[in-house]
N, C-alpha and C positions, 0 to 999 in steps of 0.2 A: 497353681493353677485353681485346683478345685477350690480351697480357701477363700482366695480371693474373690470369685465368681460369688460366695454367699457373703462376705462380706459387702459387695458391691450392692447386693440385693437389700442387706438387713439397712443398708442407708438411707433407703427408699422408705423409712418407718414414716406414719401419715406427714406425708411430709405431712415416724416411725418411728416456754420458760425454765427456767432452771431449778424444776424439781428436786427436791432432797430424794436421793435412791440409796438403796443399800444402809448405808449407814450415815444417819442422820445428823451425829455429831462431831463429823470430819469436814473438818475447815475446806473451801475451794481454794483450789490452785488460781495463778493468774492465767489469762489468758495471753497465749502465747501466738503470734502472728506466723503461719508456716507456709500461705503461699497466695499469689493473686492473679492464677491462671485463668482464662476463660471469664476473664470481668468478674470473677468472685472471690472475694479477698477470705481466706479461710484463717480460722485460729483454733486453737485447743486449750485446755485446761485440764491438768491430773484431776480424778476422781478416785478414792477408796471406792472397792467392788468390784462388782463382774464387768463392768463397762470398761474399767480403766480410765479412760478420755472422756470426758464432755467436749462436742466440737460445736461451733460457730461458725456461720458462714454468712458474707452482707453482700448484697449485689442487686444493680439497677435492673429494674423490668420496663420495657418500653409499654406501658399501660397504667391506667388509673389503679390507687388501689380498689375501687370497687370491682373492675373487671379482674383483676387478680386473686380479690377474697371470691368473685363469683368462680374462678377456675380452682382454687383448693377446697370449695366449699361443694363443688362436683365428684361426692365421693363415688358414685355410679359410674363416673366415667375412668377413674383412676386405670383401670385395666386396659383402655385402649390408648394412655398417652404416659403413664408412670412407668419408671422404670424397673422391670422385673416383678411387677404386683400381675399377679394372675386372677386374683379375687379380690374385690374390695365391694363391701354391701351395707347400706344402712340397715342396723337393725333395729333402731328406734331414733326418732328426733323429737326434742323436747326444747321447750321455750328458751332453755341457756345452754345447750349443749346438744350434740349428736354422739350416740354410741354406734360405731360401725365395726365392723369384722373384716381382715385383710388377709390374706396368703400371699406371700412371693414365692418366686421360684426361681432358680440359676441351675445350669446345668451341671450335671455330675453328683447333686447334692439331693438331699431330701428337703421339701418344701420346709418351709418356715409361716406360721401361722401368730395372730394374736386378735385380741380385742381391745380398742381403744375407746377411752372417753374422751370427746373434744369439745373444750369450753371456749366460746368466741366472745370478746369483748368489743366493740365498737366503740369509738371517741372521736370528736369532732374536733379537729385542730385546723392550724392555719393551713390553708391551701387544700382542705379537703376532709376524708374521715380516714381514721389511723386503723388497723385491726388488731388484736391480740387474740392469736389462737393457742390454747393448751393444752397438752394431749398427756395422758398416761395409760399405762394398761387397765384392762379393768375385765380381767378372763372369766371371773366368776360369773358376768351377767353376758357372758356370749356362749358360742357352740361348745360342744364339750369338745376335747383333744380327739383328732383323728389319727388312723393307725396310718403309719408314714409319714404324716407331719408333726415335726419337731414342735414344741410350743416354745414361744418366747413369752420369758415373763417379766421382762426390763425393757420397758421402751417409752421415753418421757421426753418431752421437748414442745417446743413453739413455732410459730411465723409471726414477726410482727411486720406489718404492712402501713409503711407512712408515706404520705405523699411528696416527691423531692421535686414536682414541677406540676402542670398543667395535665399532662398526660404519663408524668412517669410516678415509676414506686421505687421507693428504696425497701429492700425486702431483708428483714433477717431472722436466720434459721438456725434453733438449735437443737440438737440431739443427743439423747445419753442412754445407749442400748446395750445389754448383752447377745451374743450370736445365738443364744438356744444350744449350745453346746460349748467344747474346749477349742478355741481358738486362740492363737499366739496374739498379743495385744499387739504385737509391731506389725502383725500382716491387717489383723482389723483396722487399725488406725490408718494405715497408707489406703487401704480398699476403700476406707469409709470416705477419704476426700476424694476417690474418685466418683464415686456413687453421689454425693453433694453435686459437684460441680453437673453431672446427669440429671438431676433433680431442676439445679434450675435452668438447662436447657432444653426440658422439656415443657416447662410452663412459659419459658419466653416464646416458644412456638405456640402452644395452645392458647393463650392470650389473642393470637390474631383470627382463631377461629369466631365464624359470624354470630353464633350462639349467645356469645361472651358479650359483644359489643351491641345490643339493643339501645335505644335510646335512654333506658334507666341506668344502664351503666355509663 
């Protein structure tokens, strides 16, 4: 149970594209459909290295891509709505990226933390604007390790937001991460499925907040 709680937390990496990780010359496996619960289609494919599997999730969100992007870009508010996020702050915003530090917490296990570099590319498409946000760990440019907090060194992933209607978004989320410690792969991969669905549920709720629905969105 302790391990499962930790895995659920780690699945909440920045909201924590398919960057090569660990062993760059290892070919990727094929995506395999896992489940379609809670209106989220979950897939995974094998990866060599500490992450074992890369996960992908696809789901509809009832808001425009601009609003969903505004929610994901509101890093300073993650601790108020993202699952298991105890601390999340922007270290630097640049023209093409955001450097952010995050600490996640779960009962009965040590906190985990990491620094991520997130790069977002908007693109005008039929029906509106798509957004592709990719991230990877950049711990060297973040706070030093803290006593009692386990440093996560591998967290890579992406959000792809595509318009699927006038006020709806097709969101695709990918994540490849380690746990910061030795956790059996089967526990980590089962737990991450639950954690990813929690992320979609949190975002679907957060897009209804008035601050993201100004006329510009």
